[in-house]
N, C-alpha and C positions, 0 to 999 in steps of 0.2 A: 801471274796466277799459274799454279801447277796444273798441267793438263791431266785429265783423268787417264788412268791406266786402261789397257785393253779390256780386262775383266769388268771394270766399272762401266766402260762404254757399252759393252755387250749387255750388262744388266739393265742399263737405261733403255737400250733399244728393245730388249725383251719386254720390259715393263710397258713401254709404249705400245707394243703389239698385243700384249696379253693382260694388261692391267697390273694391279699391285702385286709385287713379289715380296712384300714384307713378311716377316716371320709370323707364324700363326698366333703366337702370344700377343704380338703387337696389334694384329687385326682384331683379336678378341677384346683387348684392352680398349681399342678405339671404338669397337661396337658398344661396349659398356658405357664409355664416355658420352657418345652421341645420343644413346638411348636415354641415359639419365638426364641429359640436357633437354631432351624432348619431353620427358614425363614430368619433371619437377614443376615447371611453370604452369602446366596444364592441370595437375592433380589437386593443387591446393586452392582454397577459397572458391570452391565450386558452388557455394551457397550465397554468393554475393550479387548475382545478376541472373535474371530470366529474360529471354527475348520473346517477342510476340509469337513467333512461330513454334516455340518449344512446347507449349501446352497442346498444340495440334499434334506434334510428333509423340508427345506423351500419350495422347489418346490413340493414335495409330498403333503405337507399340502395345498398348493395352488390348486393342482389338486383335492385333496379331497374336498376342499371347493367348487370348481367349479362343481364337480360331484354331491355333495349334492344339490347345487343351481339348477342345471339342471335336477336333479333326474335321473342322469346317474349312476344307482347303480353299474353296473359292474366296472366302473372306480374308485370306492372307493378302489379297489385293486391296490396298487401302487408298493408294493415290498413284498418279501417273509418273511421279519422279523417277523410279518407284520407291527408292529408299529402303530396299529389302534388308541389306546388312545393318542399317541403322535400327530397323524394327527388330531384327534378331537380337542385337545388343540390348535394345529396350526391353524385349521379352525376358532376357536373362536378368536384367535389372529388376523387373517385376518379380521374377522367381526368387531373387535374393531379398528384396525389400518388402514385397507384398504378395507372398506366395499364394495366398488364398483368393486373390483377386478374381481369377478366372472362374473358379467354382462359385464364389459368392455372387458375382455379377451375372454370369450365365448368359450374357448377351453382348452384342456389339453396342457401343455408345457413340454418340455424335462426337465429331472431332472439333466442333465449333463451340464458341461462347464459354470456353474453359469448363465445359460440363464435366470433364474428367476429374477436376479438382473436387467438385461436389460429390462425385461418386466415391472417390478415395476417402474423403473426410467422413462420409456416411459409414464407411467400413472401418473407421478408426485409424486411417493412415494419414500421415502428413504429406501432402502433394510435393512439397519442396524436397523432402527426404527421399521420396521415390524418384523424383527427377534427378537428384544428385547420384543416386545409385545407378540409374541408367547411363548417366554421363560417365561414371567411373568405368563401367563395363566398356563403353565406347572408346574411352582413352586407352584401356588395355588392348583392345583390338587395334587401335591406331598405332600404338607403340610396337606391337608385334609386326604389323605391316611395315612400319618405318624401319625396324631392325632388319627385316628380310630384304627390303629394298637396298639398304646400306650394304649388306653382305654381297649381294649380286653386283652392286655398283663397283665394288673392289675388283671385279673382273674386267671392268671397263677402263678405269683411270687409276692413277697412283694413289696410295694411301693418304698422303697429305691433302691432295685435291678433293678426294671423296669426303674426308673428315671435315674439311672446311665447308664444302658444299652442303653437307648434311647438318652442320652446325648453323649455317645460314637458314636452312629450312626449320630446324628445331627452335631457333631463337627469334624467328620473325614475329613481331607483335601481332600482326593481323592474323597470321596462321594460328598463333596461340589462342587468340580471342575466339576464333571460329572452332578451334579444336576443343574448347571447353564446353561446347554446346551439344545438345541432343539434336543434331541436324545433319544434313547430307553433305555440305560443302567441303568440310575438312576431310571426311572419309573418302569422298570422291577423288579429292586431290591426291591422297596417299595411294589409293588403288591405281589411279592413273599413273603415278610415279613408278610404282612397282611394275605395272604393265609395260611402260616405256623402257625401263631399265632392263627387264628380262627380254624384251623385244630386241634391244640393241645387243645384248649378250648373244642372243640367238643369231643375229645377223653378222656379228663381227668376231665372235669368240668361239666359233664352232657350232654347227647346227645340231645341237643335242635335242632329242625328242623330249627329254624331261624338261628342259628349259622351255620348249615350245608349249608343253602342257601347263607349266607353272604360269607362263605368260597368258595362256588362255583363261586360267582360273582368275588371275588378277584382272584381266580385261573384263571378264563376266562380272566380277564383283564391282568394278568401276561402273559398268553400264547399269547394273542392278541398283546402284546407289543414285546415280544421276544419268538419265538416259542420253544426255548430250555427249557424254564421253564415248558414245558409239563412233565418234570421229576417229577412234583408234583403228577402225576397220580400214579406211583409206590410208591412214598414216602407216599402218603395217605394210600395206601394199607398196607404198612409196619407198619405205625403207628396204623392203625385200628387193625391189627393182634396182635401187641405188647400189646395193651390195652385189648385184649381178652385173653391173655395167662393165667392169674390167673383164669378167669372164666372157661376156657377150662380144666384146671387141676382139678378143683373141680366143675363140672357143676351142677347147680341146675335145669337145663332143658336140653333137648337133645342137643348134640354138633351141630347137623345139624341145629337146630333152632337157636342156638347161632350164628353160622356162617352166617345164612341168615339175622338175625336181626342186628347182629353186624358188618357184613362185606359186604355182597352182596348188601343188600338194600341201605345202606349208599353210596356205590360206585355208584350204579345205579342212585339214586336221585341226588347225587353230579354231576355226569357226565351229566345227562339230564339238570340240571340247568346251568351248564357251557355251554352246546351247545345252550340253549335258549338265554343266555346272549350274546354269540358270534353272533348269528343270528340277534339279535336286534341291536347290536352296529356296526355290519359290514355288510352293505347291499350286498356287493359283494359276501359274503359267501352264502347268500340266493338266489341270482339271477344268479350267475355264479360259482357254487361250484366246477365244474370240473376244470376250469381254475385256481381257487384259490388253490385248493389242489394240483394240478399238479405243479404249480409254487413253492409252499412251499416245496414239497418233492424234487423237482429238486435242489432247493437251499440248502436244508439240505444235500443232497447227495454230492454236490460239496464241501460244507464246511467240511463235515466229511471225505472226501477222498482226495480231491485235495488241500485244504488249500487256503491261500491267493494268489491272482494273482501276487503279488509283493514280492520281497525278504524281509524276516523277520530277524532282528538282535536279537540274544539272547545269553547271556553268552559268548560274545566274538566271536561268529560265525555267519555266514550268512546262512539262510535256505530258500530253495525254497519248500514251503509246510509246513509240520508238524515240529515244533521245538522240539518236544519230550514231554515225560510225565513229565519232571522236570519243564516245563514252569510255570504252575500255582502254584505249591508250592513255587517256587522262587519268582514269581510275588507277591504272597500273602505276603511274608516276606518283600518285598520292599515297598508295598503299605499300609499296616496297620501300625498304630502307635504302639509304644512300650507299651502303656497302654492296647490297645486291644489285643496285642499278649500275654502280661503277664497274663491278665485276662482270655484269652482263654486257656492257659496252665493250670491255676488254675482250670478252669471249668472242663476240661477233667480229671484232677486228682481227683477232688471232685466227679465227676460222677462215676469214677472207684473205688475210695477208700473211698468215703464219708460215707459208711455204718459204718465203724469202728470209724468214727469221729462224728457220730450222726447226719449226714445230712439227712433231711427228704427224704424218698424214693420217695414221690410224686414229690418233686422238682427235684430230680435227674432224674426221668423219663421225666419230661418236658424238662429239659436242654438237655437230651439225644436226644429228638425229634428235638430240634433246631440244634444240631450237625449232626443228620442224614440228615436234610434238607440241611445244608451247604455242607456237604461232598458228598451227593448224586448229587447235582448240579455240584460240582467241578469235580466229577468223570465223569459225562456225558460230560462236556466240555473238559476234558482231552482226552477222546476217539476221539474227533473231531480233524481234522488236522488243521483247521483254528483257530488260537489262537491270542488273544490280551489281555493285562492285564485288560482292561475295561470289557471284557466278563465275568470276575470273579465277577463282582459287586453284583449280586443277593445273593451270599454266604456271603458277608461282613456284612450286617445288622444282620443276624442270629448269626454270630460269635461275633459281638459286644454286642448283647443282652446277650448271654451266658457269655461273658467276664465280663459284669457289675455284673452279678450274682456271678461269680467266685471271683471277687475282694472283694466284700462285705462279702460273706460267709467266705472266707479265713481270712479276717481281723477280723471278729467276732470270729472265732475259735482261732485265735492267741491272740486276746484281752482277752479271757477267761483265758489264761495262763500267762498274764502279769498284772502288777499292774495298777490301775486306772479303770475308767468306760469303759466297752466294746464298748459302742457307740462311744467313742472318736477315737478308732482305725478305726472303719468303716468310720467315718466322715473324718478322715485324709486320708485314702486310696481313698475315693471318690474324695476329693479335689485334691489330687495328680494326679489321672487319668484324671480329667477334665482339670487340669493345663497342662498336656502333650498335650492334644488335642488343647487347646488354643495356646500353643507355636507353634504347627505345623501350625495353621491358621495364626498366626502373621508372621511367616517366609515366607509363600508362597503367601499370598493374594496380588493382586487379581488373580494371576495365580496359583490356587490351584492344578492344575494337575502337577505342578512342584514338588510336595511333594514326597519325598522318605525317607523311615525310616532311622533315624540316627543310628539305630542298625546295618544296613547293609552298612553304610558309607555315607548316605545322598545323596543329589542331586549331589554333586561333584563326587562321585564314581559310581553313577547310570549308566553312559554310558558304564562302563566296562561290565555290565551285561544286561541292559535293553535298549530298543529302546526309546529314550528320545525325547520329543518335539511333539507338535500337534498344533502349531500356537501361542504358548505363546510368548509375547513380540513383535509381529508384529505390534501392535498399536504404539509402541515406534519408530519402524522403519518408519512407515508412518508419525508420528508427525515430525520427523526430515526432511523427504523429502518434506512434505507439507509446511515447513517453508522456503524452497528454492525458489529462483526466478522462475517464470513460472512453478510452481509445477504441473500444469495440463498437461504439455507436457513431464514430466519426465517419462522415461521408466526404470523400475528396473526388472532385471532378476534373477531368482533363480531356483535351482533344487527342492526346497521345494514347498509346496502348494502355488499357486498364489491366490486362492480365499480368504483365510483368510486375506491376505494383501490387496486385492482389496477393501474390505469393509471399509478400513480406508484411502486408498490412493487417492489423487486427480488425480494422473497420471495413468500410466498403469503398471500392473504387468504381466510379461511374463515368459515363461519357459526358463531356461538358457541352459544347456547342450551345452557348448561351445566346442564341439568336433571337430576334424579335418575332417569335411565333409562340403558340401555346406550349409546344414541347420545350422550347428554350427557356421560357419562364418557369415551367415545372422543374427543369433541371437546376435552375438557379435557386428556386425555393427549397429544394431538398439537399442543397450542398452546404458543407461547413468550410471546406477549403477548396481552392482552385490551384491546380498545378499547370503552370505554363512551361511546356517543353520545347526544346529547340527544333525538333523534327516537324511538328505541325506549323511552326513559325516559318521554316524554310519552304514548306509545301503550300504556304498561303492558306492554311487551314484554321486560322483563328479569326473570329468575327472582329472586324475593324473597330466597332464601338466598344467591344470588350477590351481590346488592346489599349484604346484610349483611356478606358476606365482604370485598368490596372497600372498604367504608366504613372498614375498619380498616387499609387499606393506603394508602401515599402514591404517587400517580401519578408516573411518570417524566417525563410530559409532559402539560401542560394547554393545550388550544387555546381561547383566549378571543377572541371577536369582539364588538366594541362593548360590552364590559363583561359579556358573557354567556359562560359556559363551554360551549362546543359539544361538547368531547370530552375524555376522560381516557384516557391510555394507561398500562396497568399491566404490569410485568414479572412474569410468573408462572412462569418457568422453574424456579426453585428451590423453588416452593411444593409441598408434599405434596398428596396427594388430599384435598380438603376433607371435613370431617366429614359434611356432609349427603350427599355422594356415597358415602362409606364405608358409611353406614347405610341408604342408599336402595336401591331395587330396580334396581340397576345391572347385574346379571347377571354379577358376578365369579365365577370358578370356582377352587376349590382343587384342585390336581393333586398327588396323593400321589406323592412321590418326585421332585418337581421344584420346585413353587412355586405362585404364584397367577397365573392369567390375568386381567389387569385389564380389558382392553378389546380390541376388534377392530372393524375397519371399513374402509371404502373411502375413498380419498383424494378430496377435492373436485374436483381437476383432472382426474380420469379421465373420459373420454368414456363414454357409456352407450349406444352404438350397436353393432350387430352387427359383429364383426370387431375389436373394441377389445381392448386389454390393460388389465385392471383390477389395481390393486395393493392387495392385502389387507395391512393392517398389524396386527400383534399386539403388545400391551404386557404385560409381566410384572413382578412384583416378588416379594419374600419367597422368593427362590430358595434351594433346598437346596444345601448344600455338595457338590461333586463331581458335580453333575448333568450337567455339560458332556460332550458326546460320547456320552451314554447314551440320548438321547431322539430319536425320529423323529416326523415329522408327515406325515399323509396329508390331502390336501385334495381335495374334489370340489365340483362345481357342478351343481345339478339345476334343470331348468326346471319350469314350472308343472305339467307332466304327470308329473313325477318322473323323467324321463330324465336320465341323467348326461351332461353336455356337456363336462366338463373333469375331469381327474384329475391329481394329482401325488403323489409320495412321495419322501421323503428325510430325511436327518438335519436336526435343528433346530439352527440356530446363531443366537445373539442378539448384537446390537450393544450396546455399552456405553451407559449412560444419557446422554442429552443434555438431557432435561427431566424434572422431577418425580421424578428418581431411578428411572425406569422403564426396564427393559431392553426391547429391541424387535427386531422383524424385519419385513421387507417381502417378501411372496411374490407374484410375478406370476401372474395368471390370464388365460389367453387365451380369449376368447369366439369360437367358430367363426362364420364368416360366414353359415352356414345355420341358426343358432340361431333357434328360434321366439321371436318377440317376446313379452315378458311378464315376470313376476316370477321372478327367479332366486335360489336360496338357496345360500349358501356354507357348507359343512360341513367339519369337520375331526376328526381323531383324533390323539391324542398317545400314543405307545407306547414300550415299552422296546426299544431297538435290538437288544439281545442275545437276549431271549426272544420278542419280537414281541407280548407281552401289552400290552393297553391300560392306561394309567395310570388308576387310580381317580380319578374326577372328582366333586366335591361342590359344590353351590351354596354360595357363600361367605355366611356368616351364617345360612343356614337349615339347612345340613348335609344337604340332600337329595341322594341319589345321582343323577348325571346319566346320560343314555343313552349308547350307544356312540358316536354321532355328535353333536358339539357344533355348534350353529348359530353361525357367526361373524358373518354379516350377510346381508342381502337387498338386492337392487337391481333396478331395472327396466331391461330392454333394449328399445330402440326399433329399428325396422326401418331408418330413415334418420335423419340429423340433423334433417330437416325435421319429423319427428314430435315433436320437442322443443317446437315452437311451441305445441302443445296441452297441454303439461305444465307444471306449476308448477315453479319453481326449488326443488329439494329440498335439504335439509341432507344432509351426508355421513353 
């Protein structure tokens, strides 16, 4: 093998010290290549999936937009994440796709129960189209951030290593899936990446004040997106101290002066610039700092100690709270591609042992900095009780960049010991790594969140260890239902999230929970289809008797992704009341002289604020011959103090069965605008129209005589729609 000439050796050494020395046109071409690779898989098919959290962020963006329009600065605080850059992008999306929203609405709306979709539809906007517009703006912001990070990374490592590292980032299926959403995780990861890259440039490539300021802006954006990225503060301190070690050992000036100039002042300037950025971008922080800081600390405390409010499935077990320290290492192995994992292992080995193999010390220090950033963030998240795999996202781009370096440096070292040109081995390694990423994309698109590493068993084996599913494939379920006759009248029930399905469905998506109580029976009676999703299955959220029932049925549709069945759709319209509901404590009432009152309840889509109209639905069966025209119904609604706030009286008429052979009626209840907020009880009497006497009512199955007023349902009335933010989504 021909030894490199002295100029070539000097160029390599200089590149190791100062980063890429490639020609400007090559760097610009590489920038265009990686940016295109980043944008293309994220930009297309943005209307194929909606996650449960996105309607919440769509509402927060709407409120942010309205607050900016009205100069209501304190209301730019919407949540403790705090997600400010995401809401800025969302507000721009509203300006482009629903410009009149702020003026037309003129108020803040609740973030819960997908209320924002109703508001948008009332104004003539398609909620999915508005969501897509906000996603597109966020992708543009993400692409710009990605491109800037790439450009600064060229000052750290060689062009091939940076290109491969950023291609691993751009083409990671999990990152693509999160990057297509109106959510904080992907943006937090990119801001975190930019902050870390500029931080390392500042520490290792000359302490430019401009670089420090850019790093401060990027760090502020990261923290404003996801507060946990504040781990950048101790990480920056560690990196500054590491860069000073050599100088402190052999100081050419007093150590105190070195520490002041090399550590204290950079931290102070960086911190001040971060604070200034936050105050400029987040008006609520400047105008209502106490409320903002209090809310963020309260959320952080809850996340750190209590964990998620719902059950978490991990590694074959159900957890209420913290699933343990193993969660993120295992989640990392499931979510990264084999190429990124292999490159990361090589990078760690080269950082630790690279000195004996001739790997430049400057590059090893830089990659060590990337690893410190990734591991520091992961450690912080591990200490918190609330854990989801997507929370790990800010660590993944740093790991991928280190992996790209590890793959090419290892290939170059191996190539020196094998016949043929060294560059051929590096090129082959890079092509194989990119090929692995592309294979993951091809297998999972457009549902990229369904990617799980084949090294761990792939998507098929993922449910044994991970909680799988976040709304993937629900558009296929909606396509099937929308093709049915009278699709706008179809009701589909599921224990999974209803809002992702509702964005595609012509009909109504409702909560299932067909348990053996009055609410469960009402939900069954009002449902045409049942959607069984993999997520509540893994969370043990499906009633066992219902599982046994559907196991004997054939689904009309199965949604399979990457070899795993994500959802089963069952047609239950012609099914009678299940035996376990017939015999359970479901509250059915035998009415002498008429038939059986099977179920009663409030429709899911009803608002529960003062001034609303609630539709009470009653279901009957086993009707006596000749009852028609002989029965009247009185209804009243009482508040928590027992005061009657609504009354109605009139003949009872029933509609012919459309599902389960049940006769039904729908009775409107108008809630006065001055109703005292609280729990309201709907009561009714059925009586003989001719004599006025009440129909004798007995508890079905038990035979106990019922009181004069039968309780139909209860529900909670809020003062305004904003009060719903504090309420959990309730089943109908």
